[in-house]
PAGU-216163 format. One line per 3 residues: number of its first residue (from 0); their letters; for each residue x, y, z of N, C-alpha, C. Coordinates in Angstrom, 2 decimals, padded with zeros to 5 digits. Layout:
! PAGU-216163
NUM) A) X Y Z X Y Z X Y Z; ...
***
This chain:
! PAGU-216163
0) MTG) 113.09 085.68 115.15 111.80 085.09 114.94 111.64 084.54 113.52; 111.04 083.49 113.33 110.77 082.94 112.04 109.44 082.30 111.97; 108.90 082.20 110.71 107.60 081.51 110.50 106.40 082.02 111.35
3) DSI) 105.71 081.09 111.95 104.45 081.55 112.66 104.72 082.24 114.04; 106.07 082.32 114.42 106.32 083.00 115.57 106.31 084.56 115.31; 106.40 084.91 114.16 106.24 086.43 113.66 104.78 086.66 113.80
6) PGM) 104.50 087.70 114.47 102.97 088.18 114.66 102.43 088.53 113.23; 101.21 088.17 113.01 100.51 088.42 111.66 100.54 089.74 111.18; 100.34 090.66 112.24 100.26 092.10 111.73 101.73 092.53 111.23
9) ARV) 102.80 092.04 111.88 104.09 092.36 111.45 104.48 091.71 109.98; 103.84 090.61 109.79 103.97 089.96 108.34 103.30 091.02 107.28; 102.13 091.48 107.62 101.36 092.26 106.76 102.12 093.57 106.57
12) LAV) 102.62 094.18 107.75 103.26 095.54 107.56 104.64 095.38 106.68; 105.30 094.16 106.85 106.56 093.97 106.07 106.26 094.04 104.54; 105.16 093.37 104.10 104.78 093.39 102.64 104.32 094.66 102.25
15) AEK) 103.35 095.39 103.14 102.90 096.72 102.85 103.98 097.83 102.68; 105.00 097.65 103.63 106.03 098.71 103.58 106.88 098.60 102.39; 107.27 097.31 102.07 108.04 097.14 100.68 107.32 097.62 099.53
18) FEA) 106.01 097.27 099.45 105.24 097.64 098.23 105.12 099.12 098.19; 104.81 099.78 099.38 104.64 101.31 099.35 105.91 101.92 098.98; 107.14 101.50 099.47 108.33 102.04 099.20 108.67 102.01 097.65
21) LTA) 108.35 100.79 097.19 108.64 100.71 095.68 107.65 101.57 094.81; 106.40 101.72 095.12 105.46 102.42 094.35 105.49 103.94 094.62; 106.03 104.36 095.76 106.17 105.70 096.11 107.51 106.29 095.64
24) GRG) 108.47 105.38 095.40 109.87 105.87 094.99 110.66 106.20 096.18; 110.33 105.66 097.38 111.18 105.93 098.50 112.45 105.21 098.50; 113.58 105.77 098.24 114.86 105.13 098.19 115.28 104.42 096.96
27) VLR) 114.25 104.30 096.06 114.42 103.70 094.77 113.64 104.38 093.69; 113.91 104.09 092.52 113.00 104.61 091.36 111.66 104.19 091.49; 110.68 105.10 091.40 109.21 104.70 091.52 108.88 103.78 090.31
30) ITP) 108.08 102.72 090.81 107.77 101.77 089.71 106.21 101.55 089.79; 105.59 100.95 088.92 104.16 100.57 088.81 103.82 099.57 089.90; 102.57 099.65 090.27 102.05 098.53 091.19 102.42 097.16 090.77
33) QEA) 102.25 096.83 089.44 102.52 095.60 088.91 103.92 095.24 089.05; 104.90 096.12 088.75 106.27 095.99 088.91 106.68 095.61 090.34; 106.06 096.43 091.23 106.28 096.37 092.64 105.87 094.99 093.15
36) LAK) 104.78 094.55 092.62 104.16 093.22 093.04 105.14 092.08 092.65; 105.70 092.23 091.49 106.73 091.26 091.02 107.86 091.18 091.93; 108.34 092.40 092.36 109.45 092.40 093.17 109.05 091.82 094.66
39) VTE) 108.06 092.14 095.12 107.56 091.52 096.43 107.37 090.03 096.36; 106.85 089.66 095.14 106.68 088.19 094.92 108.03 087.40 095.00; 109.10 088.09 094.53 110.35 087.38 094.48 110.81 087.07 095.95
42) GSG) 110.32 087.78 096.94 110.63 087.50 098.44 109.74 086.68 099.06; 108.72 086.08 098.37 107.54 085.32 098.93 108.21 084.02 099.36; 108.04 083.77 100.67 108.51 082.39 101.17 109.79 082.49 101.86
45) TEF) 110.49 083.67 101.52 111.87 083.84 102.24 111.81 085.09 103.12; 111.55 086.26 102.40 111.55 087.58 103.21 110.08 087.80 103.59; 109.11 087.34 102.89 107.69 087.70 103.07 106.77 086.51 103.23
48) DPS) 105.76 086.58 104.03 104.77 085.60 104.21 104.03 085.29 102.87; 104.10 084.11 102.33 103.43 083.89 100.94 101.93 084.18 100.94; 101.19 083.89 102.09 099.66 084.17 102.09 099.40 085.66 102.02
51) VVE) 100.40 086.53 102.57 100.23 088.00 102.56 100.46 088.49 101.19; 101.45 087.87 100.46 101.98 088.39 099.13 100.76 088.01 098.27; 100.14 086.90 098.43 099.18 086.32 097.56 097.94 087.22 097.69
54) ALG) 097.64 087.74 098.99 096.47 088.58 099.08 096.75 089.98 098.48; 097.97 090.54 098.55 098.39 091.77 097.92 098.27 091.55 096.46; 098.73 090.49 095.87 098.52 090.15 094.43 097.08 090.18 093.96
57) RAV) 096.24 089.46 094.78 094.82 089.63 094.25 094.30 091.01 094.29; 094.65 091.86 095.42 094.19 093.35 095.39 094.66 094.10 094.28; 095.87 093.90 093.89 096.60 094.66 092.83 095.87 094.16 091.46
60) KDG) 095.63 092.94 091.30 095.14 092.36 089.88 093.72 092.68 089.79; 092.87 092.72 090.84 091.50 093.02 090.70 091.12 094.48 090.84; 092.14 095.28 091.16 091.89 096.69 091.30 091.27 097.15 092.52
63) SLE) 091.23 096.24 093.55 090.58 096.74 094.91 091.60 097.42 095.77; 092.79 097.49 095.38 093.85 098.20 096.16 093.72 099.63 095.75; 093.45 100.45 096.68 093.38 101.99 096.47 094.66 102.56 096.66
66) LNL) 095.36 102.96 095.57 096.62 103.65 095.66 096.45 105.15 095.78; 096.92 105.67 097.01 096.82 107.13 097.07 098.28 107.69 097.17; 098.94 107.74 096.09 100.35 108.16 096.00 100.46 109.60 095.77
69) PDI) 101.42 110.20 096.30 101.67 111.73 096.06 102.22 111.78 094.67; 102.13 113.02 094.13 102.73 113.27 092.82 104.30 113.13 092.77; 104.87 113.43 093.91 106.42 113.21 094.01 106.67 112.41 095.23
72) ALP) 107.70 111.67 095.21 108.05 110.84 096.37 108.83 111.76 097.49; 108.67 111.49 098.60 109.33 112.16 099.77 110.80 111.77 099.59; 111.68 112.67 100.06 113.15 112.29 100.02 113.42 111.01 100.90
75) ATV) 114.47 110.27 100.57 114.81 109.12 101.15 115.38 109.52 102.52; 116.06 110.52 102.64 116.74 111.03 103.83 116.51 112.42 103.98; 116.41 112.92 105.21 116.22 114.36 105.49 117.48 114.85 106.18
78) TAP) 118.04 115.90 105.68 119.27 116.45 106.36 119.05 117.83 106.83; 119.60 118.16 107.95 119.44 119.48 108.60 120.15 120.55 107.83; 119.61 121.62 107.58 120.32 122.67 106.85 121.71 123.11 107.55
81) TP) 122.66 123.43 106.78 123.99 123.75 107.28 123.87 125.21 107.79; 124.22 125.48 109.09 124.22 126.85 109.56 125.15 127.82 108.95
***
């Protein structure tokens, strides 16, 4: 799927998932919302819908995005204990 054939909610979730992973430190070093926005913006128009990235940018810049991040990131992977 490409462009408008991708459902709108899927486009929003793709941007939200990337932003959350970056700001929560899931799989990568935890970075600030401004740094995460810069990384997401790099994918605008190729990986992410530009209008969704723009909306996220407005929310980050005007402070209306409520970040509820835990003090520590969850582990990137969970492994079963060795018997």
